[in-house]
C-alpha positions as a LaTeX table, in Angstrom:
\begin{tabular}{lrrr}
\hline
Residue & $x$ (\AA) & $y$ (\AA) & $z$ (\AA) \\
\hline
Met1 & $-109.05$ & $-58.78$ & $-92.74$ \\
Asn2 & $-110.93$ & $-57.69$ & $-89.68$ \\
Lys3 & $-112.39$ & $-54.31$ & $-90.74$ \\
Ser4 & $-112.75$ & $-52.93$ & $-87.21$ \\
Tyr5 & $-109.09$ & $-53.75$ & $-86.59$ \\
Leu6 & $-108.22$ & $-51.96$ & $-89.85$ \\
Gly7 & $-109.96$ & $-48.82$ & $-88.61$ \\
Leu8 & $-108.07$ & $-48.91$ & $-85.31$ \\
Leu9 & $-104.84$ & $-49.58$ & $-87.17$ \\
Ala10 & $-105.46$ & $-46.60$ & $-89.45$ \\
Ala11 & $-106.23$ & $-44.32$ & $-86.55$ \\
Ala12 & $-103.17$ & $-45.39$ & $-84.61$ \\
Met13 & $-100.83$ & $-45.17$ & $-87.57$ \\
Leu14 & $-101.99$ & $-41.83$ & $-88.91$ \\
Gly15 & $-101.94$ & $-40.17$ & $-85.53$ \\
Ala16 & $-105.70$ & $-39.62$ & $-85.22$ \\
Ala17 & $-105.58$ & $-39.46$ & $-81.46$ \\
Pro18 & $-107.73$ & $-37.51$ & $-79.02$ \\
Ala19 & $-107.04$ & $-33.78$ & $-78.60$ \\
Ala20 & $-105.06$ & $-34.47$ & $-75.41$ \\
Phe21 & $-102.43$ & $-36.17$ & $-77.59$ \\
Ala22 & $-102.37$ & $-33.57$ & $-80.36$ \\
Asp23 & $-98.59$ & $-33.19$ & $-79.97$ \\
Asp24 & $-98.18$ & $-36.88$ & $-80.91$ \\
Val25 & $-99.38$ & $-36.43$ & $-84.52$ \\
Leu26 & $-96.83$ & $-37.90$ & $-86.90$ \\
Ala27 & $-95.04$ & $-35.79$ & $-89.48$ \\
Gly28 & $-92.41$ & $-36.19$ & $-92.18$ \\
Asp29 & $-91.09$ & $-39.64$ & $-93.09$ \\
Ala30 & $-92.66$ & $-41.27$ & $-90.03$ \\
Arg31 & $-96.10$ & $-40.16$ & $-91.23$ \\
Leu32 & $-95.35$ & $-41.21$ & $-94.83$ \\
Ala33 & $-94.12$ & $-44.59$ & $-93.57$ \\
Cys34 & $-97.33$ & $-45.18$ & $-91.60$ \\
Glu35 & $-99.45$ & $-44.11$ & $-94.55$ \\
Ala36 & $-97.44$ & $-46.42$ & $-96.83$ \\
Val37 & $-98.03$ & $-49.38$ & $-94.49$ \\
Leu38 & $-101.74$ & $-48.65$ & $-94.49$ \\
Cys39 & $-102.01$ & $-48.01$ & $-98.24$ \\
Leu40 & $-99.84$ & $-50.96$ & $-99.29$ \\
Ser41 & $-101.73$ & $-53.39$ & $-97.06$ \\
Ser42 & $-104.91$ & $-52.53$ & $-98.93$ \\
Gly43 & $-105.67$ & $-53.55$ & $-102.49$ \\
Asp44 & $-107.15$ & $-50.09$ & $-103.05$ \\
Arg45 & $-104.97$ & $-47.02$ & $-103.51$ \\
Pro46 & $-106.98$ & $-43.81$ & $-103.05$ \\
Ser47 & $-105.42$ & $-40.49$ & $-104.11$ \\
Glu48 & $-104.52$ & $-39.76$ & $-100.48$ \\
Cys49 & $-101.97$ & $-42.56$ & $-100.76$ \\
Ala50 & $-100.04$ & $-40.93$ & $-103.61$ \\
Pro51 & $-97.36$ & $-39.09$ & $-101.56$ \\
Ser52 & $-96.54$ & $-42.07$ & $-99.33$ \\
Ile53 & $-96.59$ & $-44.56$ & $-102.22$ \\
Lys54 & $-94.38$ & $-42.25$ & $-104.28$ \\
Arg55 & $-91.91$ & $-41.94$ & $-101.39$ \\
Tyr56 & $-91.88$ & $-45.72$ & $-100.85$ \\
Phe57 & $-91.28$ & $-46.62$ & $-104.51$ \\
Ser58 & $-88.69$ & $-43.85$ & $-104.94$ \\
Ile59 & $-86.38$ & $-45.89$ & $-102.71$ \\
Arg60 & $-84.16$ & $-47.72$ & $-105.20$ \\
His61 & $-80.68$ & $-49.20$ & $-105.19$ \\
Lys62 & $-78.63$ & $-51.06$ & $-107.78$ \\
Lys63 & $-79.26$ & $-54.43$ & $-106.12$ \\
Met64 & $-82.80$ & $-55.61$ & $-105.38$ \\
Gly65 & $-81.77$ & $-56.86$ & $-101.94$ \\
Asp66 & $-80.52$ & $-53.40$ & $-101.02$ \\
Thr67 & $-83.73$ & $-51.82$ & $-102.31$ \\
Leu68 & $-85.89$ & $-54.18$ & $-100.24$ \\
Lys69 & $-83.79$ & $-53.55$ & $-97.13$ \\
Ala70 & $-84.02$ & $-49.77$ & $-97.55$ \\
Arg71 & $-87.79$ & $-49.96$ & $-98.13$ \\
Arg72 & $-88.19$ & $-52.14$ & $-95.02$ \\
Asn73 & $-86.18$ & $-49.61$ & $-93.00$ \\
Phe74 & $-88.41$ & $-46.82$ & $-94.31$ \\
Leu75 & $-91.56$ & $-48.72$ & $-93.24$ \\
Lys76 & $-90.00$ & $-49.31$ & $-89.82$ \\
Met77 & $-89.97$ & $-45.54$ & $-89.29$ \\
Cys78 & $-93.66$ & $-45.93$ & $-88.48$ \\
Pro79 & $-93.92$ & $-46.42$ & $-84.69$ \\
Ala80 & $-96.75$ & $-48.96$ & $-85.11$ \\
Ser81 & $-94.56$ & $-51.21$ & $-87.29$ \\
Ser82 & $-92.90$ & $-52.77$ & $-84.26$ \\
Glu83 & $-95.75$ & $-52.73$ & $-81.73$ \\
Thr84 & $-96.62$ & $-56.40$ & $-82.27$ \\
Ala85 & $-95.13$ & $-59.40$ & $-84.02$ \\
Glu86 & $-98.08$ & $-59.26$ & $-86.42$ \\
Met87 & $-97.25$ & $-55.65$ & $-87.39$ \\
Ala88 & $-93.56$ & $-56.53$ & $-87.81$ \\
Gly89 & $-94.63$ & $-59.41$ & $-90.08$ \\
Leu90 & $-96.83$ & $-57.02$ & $-92.06$ \\
Thr91 & $-93.92$ & $-54.63$ & $-92.53$ \\
Asp92 & $-91.72$ & $-57.47$ & $-93.80$ \\
Ala93 & $-94.46$ & $-58.83$ & $-96.09$ \\
Ile94 & $-95.04$ & $-55.38$ & $-97.61$ \\
Ala95 & $-91.32$ & $-54.73$ & $-98.08$ \\
Glu96 & $-90.90$ & $-58.04$ & $-99.92$ \\
Gly97 & $-94.14$ & $-58.07$ & $-101.90$ \\
Ala98 & $-95.44$ & $-54.57$ & $-102.64$ \\
Gly99 & $-94.80$ & $-53.67$ & $-106.26$ \\
Arg100 & $-93.59$ & $-57.18$ & $-107.03$ \\
Cys101 & $-96.89$ & $-59.05$ & $-106.89$ \\
Asp102 & $-99.15$ & $-57.32$ & $-109.40$ \\
Ala103 & $-100.32$ & $-59.17$ & $-112.52$ \\
Gln104 & $-97.73$ & $-57.62$ & $-114.83$ \\
Glu105 & $-94.83$ & $-58.51$ & $-112.54$ \\
Leu106 & $-96.16$ & $-62.02$ & $-111.79$ \\
Asn107 & $-96.52$ & $-62.70$ & $-115.53$ \\
Arg108 & $-92.91$ & $-61.57$ & $-116.03$ \\
Met109 & $-91.45$ & $-63.47$ & $-113.06$ \\
Met110 & $-93.42$ & $-66.70$ & $-113.48$ \\
Arg111 & $-92.78$ & $-67.01$ & $-117.23$ \\
Tyr112 & $-90.77$ & $-69.97$ & $-118.44$ \\
Thr113 & $-90.00$ & $-71.51$ & $-121.81$ \\
Lys114 & $-89.95$ & $-75.12$ & $-122.78$ \\
Leu115 & $-88.84$ & $-76.92$ & $-125.93$ \\
Glu116 & $-91.59$ & $-79.17$ & $-127.24$ \\
Lys117 & $-91.90$ & $-81.54$ & $-130.14$ \\
Val118 & $-94.79$ & $-80.54$ & $-132.40$ \\
Cys119 & $-95.89$ & $-82.91$ & $-135.15$ \\
Glu120 & $-98.63$ & $-83.21$ & $-137.72$ \\
His121 & $-100.76$ & $-86.26$ & $-137.05$ \\
Lys122 & $-101.78$ & $-88.18$ & $-140.14$ \\
Thr123 & $-104.22$ & $-91.04$ & $-140.21$ \\
Lys124 & $-103.22$ & $-94.00$ & $-142.36$ \\
Tyr125 & $-104.89$ & $-97.28$ & $-143.05$ \\
Ser126 & $-103.14$ & $-100.56$ & $-143.61$ \\
Leu127 & $-104.69$ & $-104.01$ & $-143.83$ \\
Gly128 & $-107.99$ & $-102.63$ & $-142.54$ \\
Arg129 & $-106.44$ & $-101.03$ & $-139.49$ \\
Lys130 & $-106.29$ & $-97.34$ & $-138.67$ \\
Tyr131 & $-102.92$ & $-95.86$ & $-137.62$ \\
Val132 & $-101.99$ & $-92.35$ & $-136.52$ \\
Val133 & $-98.54$ & $-91.38$ & $-137.69$ \\
Glu134 & $-96.52$ & $-88.36$ & $-136.60$ \\
Asp135 & $-95.09$ & $-86.46$ & $-139.54$ \\
Asn136 & $-93.23$ & $-83.20$ & $-140.09$ \\
Cys137 & $-92.02$ & $-82.98$ & $-136.49$ \\
Gln138 & $-90.31$ & $-79.82$ & $-135.27$ \\
Thr139 & $-88.95$ & $-78.70$ & $-131.95$ \\
Val140 & $-90.48$ & $-75.36$ & $-130.97$ \\
Lys141 & $-90.00$ & $-73.08$ & $-128.01$ \\
Lys142 & $-93.24$ & $-72.46$ & $-126.08$ \\
Thr143 & $-93.75$ & $-69.92$ & $-123.32$ \\
Tyr144 & $-95.94$ & $-70.56$ & $-120.29$ \\
Ile145 & $-96.77$ & $-68.73$ & $-117.07$ \\
Arg146 & $-96.83$ & $-70.67$ & $-113.81$ \\
Pro147 & $-100.00$ & $-70.36$ & $-111.71$ \\
Asp148 & $-98.01$ & $-70.52$ & $-108.47$ \\
Lys149 & $-97.12$ & $-67.39$ & $-106.53$ \\
Pro150 & $-93.55$ & $-66.82$ & $-105.35$ \\
Gly151 & $-93.10$ & $-67.15$ & $-101.58$ \\
Tyr152 & $-92.85$ & $-63.40$ & $-101.04$ \\
Cys153 & $-96.21$ & $-62.89$ & $-102.78$ \\
Lys154 & $-97.80$ & $-65.65$ & $-100.71$ \\
Ala155 & $-96.57$ & $-63.93$ & $-97.54$ \\
Tyr156 & $-97.86$ & $-60.56$ & $-98.77$ \\
Phe157 & $-101.24$ & $-61.80$ & $-100.00$ \\
Asp158 & $-101.92$ & $-64.23$ & $-97.17$ \\
His159 & $-101.05$ & $-61.92$ & $-94.28$ \\
Asn160 & $-104.23$ & $-61.39$ & $-92.27$ \\
Leu161 & $-103.78$ & $-57.59$ & $-92.25$ \\
Thr162 & $-103.71$ & $-57.21$ & $-96.04$ \\
Thr163 & $-106.31$ & $-57.28$ & $-98.78$ \\
Ala164 & $-103.78$ & $-56.86$ & $-101.61$ \\
Gly165 & $-104.26$ & $-60.47$ & $-102.73$ \\
Asp166 & $-107.86$ & $-59.72$ & $-103.67$ \\
Lys167 & $-106.61$ & $-57.65$ & $-106.62$ \\
Val168 & $-104.80$ & $-60.32$ & $-108.65$ \\
Arg169 & $-105.66$ & $-63.83$ & $-109.76$ \\
Tyr170 & $-104.65$ & $-66.50$ & $-112.25$ \\
Val171 & $-107.03$ & $-67.24$ & $-115.12$ \\
Gly172 & $-106.94$ & $-70.09$ & $-117.59$ \\
Asp173 & $-104.82$ & $-73.18$ & $-117.81$ \\
Glu174 & $-101.03$ & $-73.09$ & $-117.64$ \\
Arg175 & $-100.67$ & $-75.02$ & $-120.91$ \\
Asn176 & $-103.37$ & $-73.00$ & $-122.71$ \\
Gly177 & $-102.45$ & $-69.33$ & $-122.30$ \\
Gly178 & $-103.07$ & $-69.05$ & $-118.55$ \\
Arg179 & $-101.90$ & $-65.80$ & $-117.02$ \\
Trp180 & $-102.18$ & $-63.45$ & $-114.04$ \\
Val181 & $-104.73$ & $-60.63$ & $-114.30$ \\
Asp182 & $-105.55$ & $-57.63$ & $-112.16$ \\
Val183 & $-109.04$ & $-57.81$ & $-110.70$ \\
Arg184 & $-110.94$ & $-54.54$ & $-110.85$ \\
\hline
\end{tabular}
């Protein structure tokens, strides 16, 4: 992300304007919405983000689709959220991905099970030739975690105004205990 643009974005969203525009400082939910956009687009969450993050994640409904819509509407309370197509895209990416793309959630969502045949391999010799024979075969259920990100995480991580994707990555091999981890 362009760091100078991030600074301008932060100033614009948090109402840090010259003294001549002191009456334009945001308050209430509009301020919390702007702070949430800024905090959720960063992989870091300083303590100053706590009130806005708490407000954002307190928005919950019975259906996930309703929750995402309500969270998007909250973020749209920030005047900067609709200034450009890029900011509107950021708002949508955050609403879809924030809180759903950390390592714990990715490991839960990308988990799948597969039935596999597991056998003991025994080596036998007959007429001077070596043979490997499968013996004691059983069908077992194995659990794996896909290394692919869901589309909403790709949109969130790959948006050019976020650094959230820098905080999670896939380690290992899918068939050998691979999993998503938080990067510190």
